[in-house]
C-alpha positions in Angstrom: 308.7 135.4 110.6 308.4 131.8 110.0 307.5 129.3 107.1 306.6 125.8 106.4 309.7 123.9 105.3 309.9 120.7 103.3 309.2 117.4 105.4 311.3 115.0 103.0 314.6 115.6 101.3 316.4 113.7 98.7 319.2 111.2 100.1 322.6 113.2 99.9 325.3 111.6 97.9 327.8 109.4 100.1 325.5 108.9 102.8 324.7 105.1 102.1 326.2 102.4 104.4 329.5 100.7 103.6 327.9 97.4 103.1 325.4 98.8 100.5 328.1 100.5 98.6 330.1 97.4 98.3 327.2 95.4 96.9 325.9 98.4 94.9 322.5 98.5 96.1 320.1 101.2 96.9 320.5 102.2 100.6 317.9 104.1 102.6 320.8 105.3 105.2 318.4 104.6 108.1 320.3 104.4 111.3 321.4 102.2 113.2 320.7 99.7 110.4 319.6 100.4 107.0 316.5 98.6 105.5 318.5 96.5 102.9 320.9 95.0 105.6 318.0 94.3 107.9 316.2 92.3 104.9 319.4 90.6 104.0 320.1 89.8 107.8 323.6 91.3 107.7 322.7 94.0 110.3 325.9 93.6 111.9 327.9 94.7 108.9 325.8 97.7 108.6 328.3 100.6 109.3 328.7 104.2 107.9 331.8 106.4 107.3 332.3 109.0 110.1 331.0 112.3 109.1 332.1 115.8 110.4 329.8 117.9 112.4 329.4 121.7 112.3 331.7 122.2 115.3 334.5 120.0 113.7 334.1 117.0 115.7 333.5 113.7 114.4 329.8 111.9 114.5 329.3 108.3 115.2 329.3 106.0 112.5 325.8 104.4 113.3 322.7 106.3 114.4 321.4 106.4 117.9 317.9 104.9 117.3 315.7 103.2 114.8 314.2 105.1 111.7 311.5 104.3 109.1 312.5 102.9 105.8 312.4 106.3 104.2 315.5 108.4 105.3 315.0 112.2 105.7 318.4 113.8 105.3 318.0 117.4 106.5 320.9 119.9 107.3 321.4 121.3 110.7 320.0 124.7 111.3 322.6 127.1 111.3 325.3 124.6 110.6 328.3 126.2 108.6 328.6 124.2 105.4 331.7 123.7 103.1 330.2 126.0 100.6 329.9 128.8 103.2 333.8 128.8 103.6 334.6 129.1 100.1 334.7 133.0 99.6 333.7 136.2 101.1 331.4 137.1 98.3 327.6 136.5 98.3 327.3 134.5 95.2 330.5 132.1 95.4 330.1 128.6 94.1 331.4 125.3 95.3 335.0 123.8 94.3 334.7 120.6 96.0 332.6 117.5 95.2 332.8 116.7 98.9 330.5 119.2 99.8 327.3 117.3 100.9 325.3 119.9 98.6 327.3 119.1 95.6 324.7 117.0 94.1 322.0 119.8 94.4 324.3 122.4 93.2 324.8 120.3 89.9 320.8 119.9 89.4 319.9 122.3 86.7 316.5 122.5 88.0 316.3 122.6 92.0 313.9 119.7 93.5 310.5 121.0 93.9 310.1 119.6 97.4 312.9 122.0 98.4 312.0 125.1 95.9 308.3 125.3 96.3 308.2 126.1 100.2 311.1 128.6 99.6 309.2 130.2 96.9 306.0 130.6 99.2 308.2 132.0 101.8 309.5 134.5 99.5 306.3 135.7 98.0 304.9 135.9 101.3 307.4 138.8 102.2 308.5 139.8 98.9 307.4 143.5 99.8 310.4 143.5 101.9 312.7 143.8 98.9 310.3 145.8 96.7 310.1 142.8 94.5 306.3 143.0 93.1 304.7 141.8 89.9 301.6 140.5 88.5 301.3 137.4 90.9 298.6 135.6 88.5 301.1 135.9 85.5 303.9 134.7 87.8 302.1 131.3 88.8 301.2 130.7 85.2 304.8 131.0 84.1 306.0 129.1 87.2 303.8 125.9 86.3 305.6 125.9 82.9 308.0 123.3 82.2 311.5 124.4 82.4 312.2 124.1 78.6 309.2 126.4 77.7 310.5 129.8 76.6 307.9 131.5 78.8 308.9 129.8 81.8 310.7 131.4 84.6 314.5 131.6 84.4 316.3 129.4 87.0 318.5 132.5 88.2 315.2 134.2 89.3 314.0 131.1 91.2 317.3 130.6 92.8 317.3 134.4 93.9 313.8 133.8 95.2 315.0 130.8 97.1 317.9 132.5 98.4 315.8 135.4 100.1 313.5 132.7 101.1 316.2 130.9 103.2 317.1 134.0 105.2 313.4 134.8 105.7 312.9 131.8 107.9 314.0 130.6 111.2 313.7 126.8 110.2 316.0 124.1 108.6 315.6 125.8 105.4 318.1 128.4 106.4 320.9 126.1 105.9 320.3 126.0 102.3 321.3 129.5 102.0 324.9 128.8 100.8 323.7 126.4 98.3 321.6 129.1 96.6 324.1 131.7 96.8 326.2 129.5 94.9 323.5 128.4 92.3 322.6 132.0 91.9 326.0 132.7 90.7 326.1 130.0 88.1 322.5 130.8 87.0 323.2 134.2 86.6 326.1 133.5 84.4 324.2 131.2 82.2 321.1 133.7 81.7 323.5 136.4 80.8 325.8 134.4 78.5 322.7 133.2 76.6 321.1 136.4 76.7 318.1 134.2 77.8 315.0 135.9 79.7 317.0 139.1 80.6 314.2 140.6 82.6 314.3 137.5 84.8 318.3 138.2 84.9 317.5 142.1 86.1 315.3 140.8 88.7 317.5 138.2 90.0 320.5 140.5 89.9 318.4 143.2 91.8 317.8 140.4 94.4 321.5 139.5 94.7 322.2 143.2 95.5 319.5 143.4 98.0 320.8 140.4 99.7 324.4 141.9 100.1 322.8 144.9 101.6 320.7 142.8 104.2 324.0 140.9 105.1 325.8 144.3 105.9 327.9 144.4 102.8 327.1 147.9 101.7 329.6 148.5 99.6 329.3 145.5 97.7 325.5 145.7 97.5 325.7 149.2 96.1 328.4 147.9 93.6 325.9 145.4 92.4 323.1 147.9 92.1 325.4 150.1 90.3 326.0 147.4 87.7 322.4 146.1 87.3 321.2 149.8 87.0 323.7 150.4 84.3 322.3 147.3 82.6 318.7 148.1 82.9 319.3 151.6 81.5 321.0 149.9 78.5 318.0 148.0 78.1 315.9 151.0 78.0 314.0 150.4 81.4 314.6 154.0 82.5 312.6 155.5 79.8 309.2 153.6 79.5 307.3 157.0 79.0 304.3 155.8 77.2 301.6 153.3 77.4 301.6 153.0 73.5 303.4 149.6 73.4 304.7 150.2 69.8 306.3 153.2 70.8 308.3 152.1 73.6 312.2 152.7 73.4 313.2 149.5 74.8 316.3 148.4 73.1 316.2 144.6 71.5 318.1 143.1 74.6 314.5 142.9 76.1 311.4 141.8 74.4 308.8 144.3 74.2 305.9 143.8 76.6 303.0 142.2 74.8 300.5 143.8 77.1 299.9 146.2 79.7 300.4 143.5 82.5 304.2 142.8 81.1 304.7 146.8 80.8 303.5 147.1 84.2 306.1 144.3 85.6 308.9 146.5 83.8 307.8 149.6 85.5 307.8 148.0 88.8 311.2 146.5 88.1 312.8 149.8 87.1 311.3 151.5 90.3 312.6 148.6 92.5 316.2 149.2 91.1 315.8 152.9 91.6 314.8 152.4 95.1 317.9 150.0 95.7 320.2 152.1 94.2 319.2 155.1 96.5 319.4 152.8 99.6 322.9 151.6 98.7 324.0 155.1 97.9 322.7 156.3 101.4 324.0 153.3 103.1 327.4 153.6 101.4 327.6 157.4 101.6 328.4 157.2 97.8 326.8 159.0 94.7 324.1 156.8 93.3 324.2 155.4 89.7 321.1 156.6 88.8 321.1 160.5 88.2 318.6 162.9 89.7 317.8 164.0 86.3 314.3 164.1 85.2 315.6 164.5 81.4 317.4 161.2 81.6 315.1 159.0 83.7 311.5 159.5 82.2 310.0 155.9 83.3 306.4 156.7 84.5 305.7 156.4 88.2 304.1 153.1 88.9 300.2 152.4 88.9 298.5 149.7 91.1 299.3 146.5 89.5 295.6 146.0 88.9 295.4 149.0 86.9 297.7 147.3 84.4 295.4 144.3 84.4 292.1 146.1 84.1 293.5 148.6 81.5 293.0 151.6 83.6 296.6 152.5 83.4 296.5 153.2 79.5 294.2 156.1 80.4 296.7 157.6 83.0 298.3 160.8 81.8 302.2 160.7 82.1 304.0 161.4 85.3 307.6 160.7 86.2 310.5 162.2 88.0 309.8 165.5 86.1 307.5 166.4 88.9 310.6 167.1 91.0 312.0 169.5 88.2 313.0 172.5 90.2 311.7 175.1 91.0 308.8 174.2 88.6 307.4 170.9 90.0 303.8 169.6 89.8 303.3 167.2 92.6 300.1 168.9 93.4 298.7 168.2 89.9 299.4 164.4 89.3 297.1 162.1 88.4 295.1 160.1 91.3 296.5 156.8 89.7 299.9 157.5 91.0 298.5 158.0 94.4 299.4 154.6 95.7 302.2 153.3 98.2 304.6 152.0 95.6 304.9 155.4 93.8 304.8 157.2 97.3 307.9 155.0 98.3 309.8 155.7 95.2 309.2 159.4 95.5 310.3 159.3 99.1 313.7 157.8 98.3 314.2 160.1 95.4 313.7 163.1 97.7 315.8 161.9 100.8 318.6 161.0 98.5 318.3 164.6 97.1 318.1 166.2 100.3 321.0 164.1 101.6 323.5 165.0 99.0 322.5 168.4 98.2 325.1 170.5 98.9 325.0 173.8 100.9 326.0 176.9 99.0 325.0 180.5 98.0 323.4 179.1 94.9 321.4 176.2 96.4 318.8 178.3 98.6 316.3 178.4 96.1 316.5 174.7 95.0 316.6 173.7 98.8 313.3 175.8 99.1 311.6 174.2 96.4 312.8 170.7 97.4 311.2 171.6 100.9 307.9 172.5 99.2 308.0 169.2 97.1 308.6 167.0 100.2 306.0 168.8 102.3 303.5 168.5 99.4 304.3 164.6 99.3 304.0 164.1 103.0 300.5 166.0 102.9 299.5 163.7 100.0 300.5 160.5 102.0 298.9 161.7 105.0 295.7 162.6 103.1 295.8 159.1 101.4 296.3 157.4 104.9 293.2 159.2 106.5 291.1 158.1 103.6 292.5 154.3 103.4 293.9 153.0 106.5 293.8 155.8 109.5 294.2 152.9 112.0 296.0 150.2 110.2 293.2 147.9 110.4 294.8 145.3 108.1 297.8 144.8 110.3 295.5 144.6 113.3 293.6 141.7 111.8 296.7 140.0 110.8 296.1 140.6 107.0 298.8 141.2 104.6 301.0 144.0 106.0 302.8 145.0 102.7 300.4 147.8 101.9 300.6 149.7 105.2 304.5 148.9 105.4 305.1 150.7 102.4 302.7 153.5 103.4 304.6 154.0 106.7 308.1 153.8 104.9 307.1 156.5 102.3 305.8 158.7 104.9 308.9 158.3 107.1 311.0 159.1 104.2 309.1 162.3 103.4 309.6 163.5 107.0 313.4 162.5 106.8 313.7 164.4 103.7 311.9 167.6 105.2 314.2 167.2 108.3 317.4 167.2 106.1 316.3 170.1 104.0 315.2 172.2 106.8 318.8 171.8 108.4 319.9 174.4 106.0 317.9 177.1 107.4 317.5 175.8 111.1 320.4 177.6 112.6 319.3 181.1 111.6 315.7 180.8 111.7 313.7 179.9 114.9 310.8 179.1 113.2 312.4 176.9 110.9 314.1 175.1 114.0 310.9 174.6 115.6 309.1 173.1 112.4 312.0 170.7 112.0 311.6 169.6 115.7 307.9 169.0 115.3 308.4 167.0 112.1 310.9 164.9 114.1 308.3 164.3 116.7 305.7 163.3 114.4 308.1 161.0 112.7 309.0 159.3 116.1 305.3 158.8 117.0 304.4 157.2 113.6 307.2 154.6 114.4 305.8 153.9 117.9 302.4 153.6 116.6 303.6 151.2 114.0 305.5 149.2 116.5 302.5 148.9 118.7 300.3 147.6 116.1 302.7 145.0 114.2 306.2 144.8 113.8 305.8 143.7 110.2 304.8 147.4 109.4 308.5 148.4 110.1 310.3 148.0 106.7 313.9 146.6 106.9 315.3 150.0 105.9 313.2 152.5 108.0 315.9 152.8 110.6 317.7 155.1 108.1 315.2 157.7 107.9 314.6 157.1 111.7 318.0 158.3 112.3 317.6 161.6 111.2 314.5 162.1 113.6 316.6 160.7 116.4 319.5 163.3 115.9 317.0 166.0 115.9 315.4 165.2 119.0 318.8 164.2 120.7 320.1 167.6 120.1 317.0 169.3 121.5 317.3 167.3 124.6 320.8 168.0 125.1 320.2 171.7 124.5 317.1 171.6 127.0 319.3 170.0 129.8 321.9 172.4 129.4 319.2 175.1 130.0 317.9 173.5 132.9 314.7 173.3 131.4 313.6 170.0 133.1 310.1 170.0 132.1 310.9 170.5 128.1 313.8 168.1 128.3 311.4 165.5 130.0 308.7 165.9 127.0 311.6 165.4 124.4 312.9 162.3 126.3 309.4 160.6 125.9 309.8 160.6 122.3 313.6 159.7 122.4 312.9 156.7 124.4 309.7 155.6 122.1 312.0 155.9 119.2 314.8 153.6 120.8 312.2 151.2 121.9 311.1 151.1 118.4 314.7 150.5 117.1 315.1 147.8 119.8 311.9 145.9 118.7 312.9 146.3 115.1 316.4 144.9 115.4 315.0 141.9 117.3 312.1 141.3 114.7 314.4 140.9 111.5 316.6 137.8 111.9 318.7 137.9 108.7 321.0 140.4 110.2 322.9 140.5 113.7 324.6 143.9 113.8 322.6 147.0 112.7 324.5 150.3 112.0 323.1 152.5 115.0 326.5 153.0 116.2 326.5 156.6 115.0 323.6 157.5 117.6 326.1 156.5 120.5 327.5 159.9 120.3 324.7 161.4 121.9 325.3 159.4 125.2 321.5 159.2 125.7 320.8 155.4 124.8 324.4 154.0 124.7 323.4 150.9 126.8 320.6 149.9 124.5 322.6 150.6 121.5 325.5 148.4 122.7 322.8 145.6 123.5 322.2 145.7 119.8 325.6 145.0 118.5 325.5 141.2 118.8 
């Protein structure tokens, strides 16, 4: 995944030659001789302070060749800046004016020639972070002057730029520590002034996602916990009506003026919900948002276009209450909620529930009801896929992969939920054992299909539900080998190898992380060499 980066950046403070500093004149920092020194015919006096390179060695005081009259100061890709070493947290700010980015840090509004390309990169891949909203309304607000009360708060822009930095292999990645520092400051300013708090919630959600992407699972889950609690304090978890005057939002957030703003709030809530579930699953800790339909009443998301054209206003209510056990209603929800965003949220809800549902004599009925709910969800997604995109044509034509990416993730989550739930009965029921194995094979083959079409169809978190399918296949392979069933073992090995190939391609596709937590799969001693190769 690549993007265009700014071709011209501002001159960094302190980069002027010594002669121009003494004469207090504007320098263009061209090397080996700057423009003003050339014009003054004092080129022999044009010298620069030595600078320290990324590896700690001193660079030459003058450049190695002529440049134009306009200097283009660009950070070296991958260089470790002083900002990067100031702390271990994802949002630590600078404490030294010697930092080359100190001038940019102090700017309240980031220069547009740096910000605009990073915003474009973020929006191109925003679906990776479940950051979705009405894009037309966003651009209207983006073009407003910073002083306008309806403009986008700098905290949200800094968060978007931060994620845009890690989404590119170009020189813009060097700005990551700068935007980490700016985001910490702008979040503080936003909250201190209670200014545009929906932007604060979105930006904080992105900061939490950033931590998870960097492998800091506990920190990421803690951040999701804090922002989930704040969002619930604002009432985002109880958006249960399209009648705007009747909403239960607290005064901390401005009530939406129309359905478009309401839809953006609903999408924001389910983004937080999914992030909270992901953090809990990665960190193996309880989620902050309870699996309780009496507390969480926000409606499933409709299509963003349904809020713009008014269709959502005529949609019957449906939320987490469809998972009320044992009386659920997945098979009777409105078709307006048959969309990939709602499927994805339901998938995370069920996988978390399946993972943390404790076995016991009193849970058998709950498990059976949950299996029924997960099976209905999987059937609904398969039916939707057969109708809308049986062959992932959009991805094959290099169109926007976000829809199919979310669809594949949702279906994979549903399969993983069923696998987890069937484990309760698989040891005592041969039929259940075979059913679980078949679902694991189907899950593995879906991953292989997506990998062959377009790697962008693999969501950044899809390896998590894949692990459940891999474990089922691995245990079956080991069992068949012990029974000397060569033919059966070979058939299972095909699916195992296909899944491992998908994992390897997945790990190489996403560049913002160097180590993926696949080590738990090493215990099967089937693909140890490949797994070790992914530990870079």
